Structures are given as C-alpha cells and as structure tokens.
N, C-alpha and C positions, 0 to 999 in steps of 0.2 A: 244245299247248293242247287241252283236251277239247272235243268237240262238245256243243252244247246238245241236239241231237236227231239220232238216227241211225235211219233206216228201212232194214231189212234184208230180203233175200229178194225184192226187186222184180225184174221182168223186165228192167228197165233197169240193174240192179245196185243196190248200196247207195247211199243218198242221205244225205249229212251236212249238217247245218245249224248255223250259228253266227251269232249277232247278226242273225237275221232273214233271212239269205241262204243259198243253197245254196253250200257251200264245197268239196264233193267228190262225185263220182259215179263208182262203179267197183265191181269185185268185191272182196269180202273186205276192206272198209275196217276200220281198227282199231275195236274195240268200246269205245273210251274215250269214253263219252258220258254226259251226265246222264240221258238217257232213250233207251232203245232200244225200237223198235217193230218187231215181226216182221210183215211184210206178205205173207209167203209164201202163195200161192194167191189173193191178192187183186189187184185192178187198181189200180195207182198212177198217177195222172195229175197234171199241174199243176192248181192250183186252177182251177175252171171260170170262164169269163168270159161273162157274159150281157150281150150288147151292146144289149139293149132291155128295160128294166124301168122301173117307176115307183115310186120310193120317197119321193117327196114334193117339195114340199107340194102339197095340192089334192085334188080329187075322187077321183083314181085311186090315191092313195098307199097303200103298205103298208110295214111295218117289215121290213127285210131280214134282220136277225139271227135271228129265230125260224125262218126257212126255211134260211138259209145253213148253220147248224151241222149239218143233217142232209141237205143236198143237194149239198155239195161246191162251191158257187158262192162264190168269194172276191172277185170283182169284179162289181159291179152297176152297169152304165152306166145312169144315169137319162136317159131319152130324151125330153127336152122337157117334163118336169113344170114346170120353172121358166123364166120369161123374165127380162128385165132387171129388171122391177119386183119379182120374187119370188125372185131368186137367193139372197138372204141366208138365206131359210128353208131352201133346199136345202143351203147351206153348213153350217148347223147340223146338219142330218140327217147329212151326210157326216162331220162332226167327231165325232159321238156314236156312229156305227156301228162295229161290230167289223170290218166288211168294207170294201173299197175302193169308193168311190162317185164315179167320174168322171162328167161330165155332158155332154150335148148341150143347148145353149141353145136354147130355143124362139124362133123368129123373132118370135113375138108376145110382147110385153113382159109381158102378163098371165099367160102360161103356161097351165097346165091347172088353173086354179082351179075351173072347172066342167067339165061333161061334154064340151061341144063349143062351137064358134062363136068360138074365140079369134082367128080371122083374118078375121072378117066386117067389122071396122072396120080399114081399112088404116092408120089412125093408130097402131095398136098394132104394126104391122109396120115398125118404124123401123130400117132397115139401119145407119144411123150409130150409133144407140144400141147395137145389137147388137155392132158393131165395138168400140166403146169398152168394152163389158161384157166381151167376150172378152179384149181386151188387158189389162184390169185383173184378170182371173181366170184366167190361163193355167194355174195349178196345178190348176184344177178342170175347166175347159171343154176338151173335145176335138173339138167340132164343133157344127153347127147342126142343129136338128130342125124340120121343117115338115110339118104334116099337110095333105094335099090331098085333100079329098073334098067333096061337095056341102054337107053339114051344117057343116063347119068353115069353108069359104071363102065361102059364100053366092054372091053374084054376082061375086066378085073373081077367079075363074078361077085361073090359075097365077101371078098377080102376087105373092102371098106367097112362092112358091118363087123367083121372080126376085130378090126382095129378100134371101131367105136365101142364094142363090148369090152375090149381090154381097158380102154380109158375109163369107161363107166364103172367097171369093177374096181379099179384102183381108187376111184373117188366116191364110191358108194352111191351112185345115182343111176336112174334108169336110162335106157335107150328107147327112143321113138324111131321106128323104122317105117319109111314110106314104101309101099308096095305098088307095083305097076306092071308094065309089059315085060315079059320074060325075053331072054334069059337075064339073070339066073332064075331058076324055078322057084315058085312060091314055097314049096316044101323045104328047099334048101334054106331059105330065109327063116321060115317059122321054126325049124328044128334047132336053130342056134339061140333062140330067145329064152330068157330066164323069167321066172315069176317077177311080176312088177314091170317088165318091159312092155312097150306099147306098140301095137300095130295100127298105124293110121291108114285111112282109105280102106277100112275093114270091110266095107260093102261095095268095093269097086267093081264096076262092070268090066273093067279091063283086066284086073288081076283075078277076078271071079273066085274069091276065097271061100269055097264051098266043100272042099274035100276033108278027109279025116285028119289031116295035119292041122287044120284050123281048130277042130274040136279038141285035139290033143293039146294044142297050145293053150287054149282057153282053160282046159281042165287043170293044167299045171300052173295057172295063175298069170298067164300073159293077158294083158288088157287090150280090148278091142275098142278103137277110137274111130268115129265116123269119118272125120276129115273130108268133108264134101268136095270142096274145090271145084275146078273147072271140069275135071274128069274122074273124080274119085268116088262117086256115089251113084248107085243104080237101084231103083225101086224093086226090080225083080230079084236082085241079089239079096237085099235086106229082107224081103218077104220070105225067100227060101231059108235064110238064116233063122228068122224068127220061127218058122215052121219046124226047124231042126232043133230049136231050143237055145239058139245063140242070139245074144243081144249086145249092141254096143254098150260098153261100160261108160264111155264118155261120148257126148255129142259135141262135135266141133265143126267149124265152118271151113277151115283152110282158106280163110278170107284173105284175098290178095288182089293185086291190080287187075288180074284177068277174071276174077270171079265175083267181085263186088257189084258189078253192074248186071249180074246174072251169070249162071243160074243160082248163085248162093244168096246174094243180097245182104243178109245179116243172120245173126244167130236165132232170133225169134222165128224167122221164116224157116230156118233149118229145123228147129224144134217142131214146127208144124208138120214137117215131112215125116217125122216119127209118129206124131199123132195120127197122121193120115193112114199109116199102116197098122194102127191099133195099139201102139204103146200108150199106156195110161199117162195122163198129165203128171201125177206125182212122180212117176218113174222118169219121165222126161226132165223134170226139174232137178231131180237128184243127179242126173247125168250131166248137168251143166252147172252144178254147185258143189255138192258134197263130194261126188266121185272125182272130179278133176283136182279138187283140193287135196284129197287123199293120195291120188296118183303121184303128185309132184311135191307133196309136203308144203302146199301153199297156204298162206293166211286166207281167211274168209271161207265162203261156202256154207255159212251157217248163221243163224240168228240168235246164237247163244250169248250170254253175258261174257264180256271179255273179248269177243270177236271184233274185228274191224267193222266200222259202220258203213260197209259197202252194201247198198240196198237198191232194189229195183221195184218199181210199182207198175203194174200192168192192168189195162182194161182187158177183160176176157169177153170178146165179142162172140155171141152165139150165132155164128154164121158160117156157111160153107166157104172154104178158102182153098181154091185150086193151087197146087204147088207142083214144081217140075224138078226132075233130077238132072244129072249131067248129060243124059242122052235123050232129053225131051219127052220122057215118059211122064205122064200126069196122074196124080192122085189128088184126093180132096180131103183136107183136114176138116173135122167137124166144128172147130173153133179157130179163132184168130187171136193171138196175143199182141196187143198194141202197147208199147211202152209209153208211160205218161210222165215218169220222173226217174232219174238215176242219180244216186249219191255215192261218192267215194270219200271215205273217212268222214261221213256225215255232211259233206259239202255237195250241194246240188250242182250237177254238171249243166252248164249253160249252152245254148245253141251255138253250133259252129257249122260253117258251110264247107263241104268237101272241095278239094282241088279238082280241076278237070283231069281226065285220064292222060297218062303219059303217051307220047306220040307212037310208041312201039306196041301199044296194047291193041289187039285186034277186036273191033266191035262191028256188029251188024249195022245195016242202015237203020233198022228200027231202034237200036240202042242209041245211035247218034241223034236220031230224031227225038227220042224221049229225053235225052240229056239237054238238047236245045229247048224243048218245051219246058222242062223243069227250070232252066235258067230264066226263061221269059216269065214264068210264074213267080219266081223269087224276085226278079226285078220289079214286076208289077206290084208285088206285096210291099217291097221296101220303098218304092217311090210314091206310093199312095199315102197321103197324110194319115197319121195313126188314128186321130179322132177329129170330129168337127167341133164347132164352137161350144156345143153343149157339154163336151168332154173336157173342157179346159177350165182352169181357174186363173183369176187375175193375180199373178204372183207378186207384182209390185203396184198396188193400187195408187192412183193419183190422188193427191191430197185435195186438189181443187179441180174436180172433173169439169170439163166443159160440156155443155149440152150438145147433143148431136143434131 
C-alpha cells in the first residue's frame, strides 16, 4: 500500500505517513508515496506542543491557525481560558481549529472572560463543579489551571489553589499554577504542589522564583514551565536558575492577544531565547515536544511508528538573532529557526492571515506602525498578478486561431 506522505533525507531517516499516523521510520524507505518531500539540510521535528496558550474564549484569546502554519506548533494547550461556565465556547474553538486544542480547565467557573480577578469570588472556585466538568469532558480536559497572584485572588490567598488541587486529585490530573505578584507568597504556593504539577512563568521577573522552595519543588517532581507571556519571563532570572542547576522542563509561550505582537511573537522565537542563554538545541526541542506530551499525557511529541503524523520542518539559519524578554532585556541566539512546513495528521497546514488585534489590546505606536506596514505588504503581494505571460498556459486553445 502506498504511503500518503514520505519525508526523505531527515537526520532521523525517512518518515512515512499513512492515514494520519507515522507508519515507518528508517533509511531508504520505498519511494511509493502520493507525496514525497525532501527535507535534506532541514531540521525535522515532531509537531511542537505549546503547553501554555490562550485560544479562547475571552479577553486573552487568539486564533491559533494563522500562527500554527508558519511556526510548527501543532498542539496548542489552552491554559485556563475556559472554566465550567464557558467550556462550551472553548469546545467550539477546538472543533473548528486545524490544530489540536486540549485544555486545562480554570478552577474559576467564569474562566478568563476578563483581564483578571476571576478568583476573587470563591463561589466561582467550585471544586465539585470542576470535578463534574472534567469527568464529562475527558476528551478535552487534561488538567486544572489556577492563577495565583494578588490581582487574581484578592484576599483569598492560596484557597483557589487548594480547591484546584482537590479537583485535580479527584480526577487524577495535574494542576498548572500561574505565579506572579505577591501576596500570597511564592513559598506558600510552591509548598502545596505535588509531583507532576506545573509551575508556569517559572522564570518570571515579577515572582522571581529563585529561593530554596523552588529547588525543593523541582526535586520532588514539580515541573517548571517557562510561560513567557507579556510579563512572565526575565533573562536574568533564567540565567540565575541555570547557574543553580534549574532548567525549565517545558518551554511555552503563554501566547495570547497581548503577547502575540511582542514580546513573545511565537514558539520558535521563544525557543531562541533559551538558545541565547546556552541551552543546547536538542534540549530545547525536547522541551517543546517530548516533555509537554509526557506532562499532560498528550498524543504526539515523537517521530516513532504509531504516533500522530504531526510534523514540523525548519530551516536552521546560522545567524545571530537578537531576542527580548518581557522586560526589554536583550540576548542573542546563535541560530534562528524558521518554519517552512507544518503538518497535522499528515496534512499540510496552509497559509492563514491573522485577524487584527482586539480594540482593548494595548499596543505601542511602533507595533501599530508595524501592523499597518505588514497589511500593506500583504495587500501588495495579493494584488500583484501572480505570474506574467511566460508563466501561463493556454487552458482552452482556439481551434481556428486568428492571426494577430
């Protein structure tokens, strides 16, 4: 039987796809395929898994497909945009997306309809309701999300986290906890977490997780997730953590409506920020493929036989690439990863244009100017005829052509 897709020339060997699955990996596989793609000289990876994104519904939401096709990200974990009251909206987003959209259920039933404050009313943090919601939506929900910072919880301290942990324990899923400005204190938060739970914004310049509680949490199996976002990543903090022997287990963007135009932009750019502080490329790739798949029990993250044919192809440009954290500190990556093709279930994702930013998203004048310039470039590209006469064929020849 013919393969649907055959990728040849990869460092791992040829990769064959049929019916949405990887069916063979090895040297010199038969070239009997409907489509053969030569990836010689390129980097072939499993489709990237971004364990912290916001694709809807609510204040922070973005459409994943216009970014996925040119970034290599095939799985977008929505990290708490929806709670029990709003999960139906997220399910519609997941059903319509070309990419995979598993979810972490917000312990607050209202989810992230607004910018913050979802855990100030403890009536919204209903553990029993969260348990029932997870049990009824096992196909979609992979864990619980709780945001713990002063703005989000008000005077409730770590009680929303306790309720999230109760629901997670009852359902056998992990908790991802967002850390930020105190109170409550970072140590209070970290001391509650279990092996397999996830701390996102683990290199935050605001939370500054550099004390012994962070090491103790990591040593007992709590997973550190980068979660860059608009304010969740600082170069000086991650450099201090690396010096102390701590490293993010997963690299994620916290990509949302306020970070997609900068400082985050996309996952390959975020990966470059870890390259810039000395994390080796193989380890960076593991942190966006194998590790997030393991953390949440997700399909993919591997190029082994039987895995979903979620694939990403990158050009590795040997050039210096300046990158910026959430506080405008700059470092330089020694290489740049540029996505050239992304496949989900063996199907090539095709170009999509992003929607303009929502009116409530704060942007600098430079960002507004850049967005206007990009729109002009796209318009110019699409309004220029694709080819001239030499690039055309006479599709319906005349039987009695007249002389010109």
